[in-house]
Structure formats: C-alpha cells, structure tokens
N, C-alpha and C positions, 0 to 999 in steps of 0.2 A: 790281755789286751795290750795294744801298742801305746806306750806312753812316750810322748816327745820329750817332756821334761817335768820335773817336780822342783819347785823352788819356794822359798819363803820371802815374803815381801809385805808391802802395804797394799790393800785394795786401793786402786787408783781412781775409780770412777763411781758415780752414783751415790746412793743413800749411805753406803758403808765406806765411803772414801776415807782412808786413813786407818782403817782397822787392820791390824796385823793378821795375815792370812797365808795359808799354804795354797799354792796354785798347782793344780794337776792339769797339765796340758795334754789332751788327747791328740793323736795324729789323725790327719785327714780332714779335708774341707772341699766341698763341691764348688764354693764360690771363689772368685778371683778378683777381689777388691783391689783397685789400683794403688790405694794408699795403705794396704795391709802391712803391719809391722811384724807379722809372724808368718811370712811366706814359707819359712823353713818348715812349718808344720802342715803345709798343704798335702804332701804325699801321704797316703795311708800307711806307708811303711817307714815313715820318718821318725823312728824312735826304737825303743827296745821293748820286748815282751815283758809284762809284769803280771803277777797274780795280785788279787785283791789283798792278800796277806802281806805281800811285799810292799805294796803301796801304803797300807796302814802302818807297817813297821817303820817305813821311812818318814812318814809325816808325824809320827808320835814324838820325834825328837824336837819338834818346834813348840814353843809355849803359847799355843793358841788352839781353840776349837773351831775356828772359822776356816772352812775349806772352799776354794773356788775351783769348780770344774770348768775348764775352758778349752780352747782349741786353737786352730782347727775349728770344726763345728761339732761339738760333743753330742748334740741331740740326734744326729744321724748315725751315731755309732751304736750298733746293735748290742754291744756289751755294756752300754751305759747303765742300765738298770742294776746289773750285778755289782758294779762299782758303787753306785749310790746306796744300795741296800747295805753294803759293807760299811760305808761311811755313817749311815744312819744308825746301824747297830753299835757303832763306836761313839755315838752321841755327838757327832760333829754338826755344826751349823753349815748347811750346804747352799752355796750359790752356784747356779748354772748360768754360764755366759753363752748366749745363743743369738743368732741372727733372726730366729723365729721362722725359719723356713720349713719346719716340720713340727708335728705334735706327737707326743708320746704321753699316754695317760698313766696316772698312779705312780709317778716318780717321787721318791723322797726328795723334797726340795723346800728349803726355807725361803729362798728368793730366786725367782726366775728373772734374770737380768737380760732383757731383750733389746737388741740393737738392730732394728730393721734397716736394711741397706737401701739407701736412696740411689737415684741415678748418678749422683756424684761419685759413686763407688765403681762405676763401670770402666773397665780398662780400655785403653786406646787400641790395642791389638784386636783386629776384627774377630779372629778365631776365639780368643779369650772372651771378648765382649759377648758373642753369641751364647757361649756356655754360661756366662755369668747372668745374662739377662733372663735366661730360661728359669733360673733358680732363685734370684736374689730377693724376691718378694712374694709371700704367700699369705694373702689376707685371711683365708680360712684357718690356717695354722696359727696365725697371730691371735685371732679371736679365741680360738680354743685354749691357747696358753694363758691368755688374759682371764678367761672365764674359770680356769682350773687352778691356777697357782697365784700365790702372792708374787707380784711382779713389779718391775720398773721398766719404762721405755726410755732408751737412750738413743738420741738421733745425732749423728755426726754432721756438723755444719761446716761446709767449705766456703760458702758465699751467701750473701743475704737472699739471693733468689731461691735458696733451698727451703726457705720458710713456706713458700706456696706448696711445695711437695709434702712437707711435713704436715701442714694443715689438711691437705687432701687425704693423707694416710690416716690421720687421727679422725677425720670426718667419716671415713668409711667403716670405722670400728665402733662398737657399742660398749657402753658401761666403762668408759675410760675415766679414771681418776686423774684430773689435771695435775695434782700434786705428786703424781708418780712419773711425770714426764721430765726428762732432763735433756738439755742441749749441750753439746760439747764441741770445742773447736777441732776440726780436722788438722792433726799435726803429728808428725813423727820426729820433730826436733824441737828443742827449746825455743829456737828463733821463730819457727812457725807458730808454736803455741802462743807466744807473746804477741805476735803480730795479729793473730785472729781473735784473741780473747776479748778485746774491746768490742769487736763486731758482734760476737756472740752475747756479750753482756748487754749490749744495746737491744738485741732481739729478745732476750729474756725479760728485760724491763718492759718491752712492748707487749709481750704475750702473757706474761705472768708465769711462764715455765721456769724451772730452776736451771741454773748453769752448773754443769758437772765439772769438777776438777778432772785433770788427767795427770795424776801424780807420777805415773811411770814416765811421762814425758818431761814434766817440770823438774823432777828430782834427778832422774837418771838418763834423760835424753834417749828414751826407748831402748836402753841397753838390754840385751838378751838376759833373761833370768833375773830381772829386777822388778 
C-alpha cells in the first residue's frame, strides 16, 4: 500500500489528545477541504509502497502502542483492512481518522475518530467545489460508523454560524452520545488557533459540547510530520 508518511508525535485532538502515538498517513483523498493542512497527501500516489511487515517494523521503534491511521482519507483505501489486521495482531491501539464519507464493516478499530466536513470546508475554486460537495457529507455512512464502532465526532468551527449546521447534522443522526462530540477551531497556524479559540470556547459553554485541543497547531504550527 502507498504510505505518505509515518511519524511519531502526540495525538493532537479529541479524547486522546496528548497521548504519544505513531501516525501512519495513507495516500489519497477524494475531498478538497480548503483549509486542509495535508494537501500533500491528496494524490493516491503521494508516497512509497510499503508492506504491512515494513510498516510494523518501522513503528516498533517508538515507545507507544497507540497507532493513528490517517490520511488523506483512509477509509476509502481498499487495502486498509489488511493494514489494520496487522496492527491488531501486533496488539496496537488503533485510531482511524476519517471524514465519515464511507463505511466499512468489521475493521479492527479501538476509536473511530470522525470529522464530518461542513460547508465551511468547501473550496472557492468552482471545479474543486463541485468535486468536494459531491462527497463531503454522507449521512448513511456516518450513522453506520456510529452504530458499529466506538467513536468520537469532531467538528471544525470556522465561525459562530457553523453551529446551525452542526446542530442540523447531529439532529439527523440517531443514538448520538453528546459527550463524544468535540468542537475545535479551524486553524492551520498558531495565530489562527489563538484568535478562534475564545469563540469556540464560548460555543462549547453554550452547547455543552467539549472543546478539542489541536496540539499539532498549538505546539508545532502544523509543521509536517509533527
């Protein structure tokens, strides 16, 4: 399978924020989020071919059992189950980071970390916007993921008006645990993160949802491989 990068860092977001983790970034993503900080992983050939054995050998050098499979969009990768089975056999704690645009059953997964893409993610370029809008939100797949896996929902907030869309999305889904919902500032730089954190904090106090850190922005200014 094509691996864009493997690196060791801290989980930056959600319930496991701060936990030392190995990140395995798969190549390829059908979405075109305008604020994406990993655009270099969009092309399906943006990386090197790895066997599962090579991946396991590389991640064993790090002092953690927490592994985050990210992208790109890993859940659309047809080779994902093979990788996850290898990680599971190695007794790794597996987090899958996904936008929730597709559902795959029976995946070894300890935490399905779902970040549904709101309209604030749509790029300005009309060609990219059409492609993105066709794929960015799949209610059926989201519900299946929520029903099947231990999950968290992370919504990127760019402005207070995003709250209406978040509420609509949550209202369309069933069996949602509100304590598994996280709101986080849209930010790719430290300055953006700080300027929007107060706004998101106020929304979290209003709604009761938790505010997620974004340690990769706060600590390393979204530096690649951190």
